[in-house]
C-alpha angles and dihedrals in degrees: 000000000000118000105230097184113123112270119233124195114208128183090220137042114288088231088071087072088066095219109018112211114264124241094050136093120226135207127176107228135158101193131194129177090260096048116041118152118227090247087075087090090069100041115122101164119038129187109188119211116269092237095055116103128184120333100076091119090090089054094048090050089065094052107079093166095048114138106161137031112193113189126203089216127085091219119061100184090109092060108018097096093047098056110104119246113271094026115118113236117204124184131215097252109170097022097094103029096107097041096045094044090051091052093047089055092043093052091047096050094040093052097044095046093045098242095155090057093048090053090054091046090052092053090053095040091240123151107212109168126172141104125321133179124282131220091208114093092014130122116238124195117205110203105199109036101194130118095307092040090056090049090051089052093050089056094045100050096071087061091069098249135141111242124205121187137206127192138162092264127038120241137156106317094356124106129204131238088260089067095058096098089059096042102044098069090054100054135083097198131029117197116194117207102150123133119255106260139138087264094055100038107112092002091137102059135144091288093051092047092045090057093056116097121255111277095017121147124233114203117189118193093146118075129317097237090059084080124057097231097205090051091051093048089052092049092049093048090051088061092232099111143030127214140197114193131188090171131041141181111260103033129228087034106235125230112271095025112147092238092067092061099035115119123251097016130127115197129194121182103249096285099140094121099027103106133102088256090079096064103066088046092047093050091048094050094046092047091050092047094048090050090054091046092050091049094045092243126145114275126237126235093030111174118223117188109326094337 
């Protein structure tokens, strides 16, 4: 007798959900365009693996019954254009808040206190004391005041800083992108945590960087294309600014790229969400979403347009 329960593909064992919602069938599948099991024809709810980037279009094409794609990433720019029309796309909002906020703070502190230089000094057995910058008493601007931006702020405030915030829409205590020219000259640190959209692509260009005060730090834990790479390299080479980047454009950053050798830059390889802290949050979100799906209730984190 055929099992007509909706089929769910997960990139992990269903047991990780603790108590998988009833009324659904589960298979553990990590699918690529070159390796798609025949059961794809029955999939109605699909959770792609966290590590998979673009290229899921070939998988989606073999899922005629697909209704929902639930990513484990907060950003969906890598998959948005490949999701078939009529299929609901949900992002992983909330999964990476803690990990990404931790890294944003780590990059900020490491850059200001000169940790990369100390590491190099240690390797060469060189004692180079002296004064470095402080996070205390500085003004930090968070560009992208959503869930992760608020978590960044919560971690910053105990360090005795003033925090300013920018989001798409103005609200009490939150500025808009149109206010950036007035805000940038006032701040010591700019932390980028906006989604990758047509609105944010190239947001940080020569004009943006030129408005930042001398010696200011740019921290990017958003998406690489938010920053115009050539303009950032020029600003770093001028000696005016510092940068700490978890994301770059291009990515991965190829050997010989000018960013590698630019002065006053700290680069990490897009690891903002890559800590064990993501998994309990991912399992909780997927379990809640599957429960809603099984009960026929509206899903959370539904993406409309680019947001």
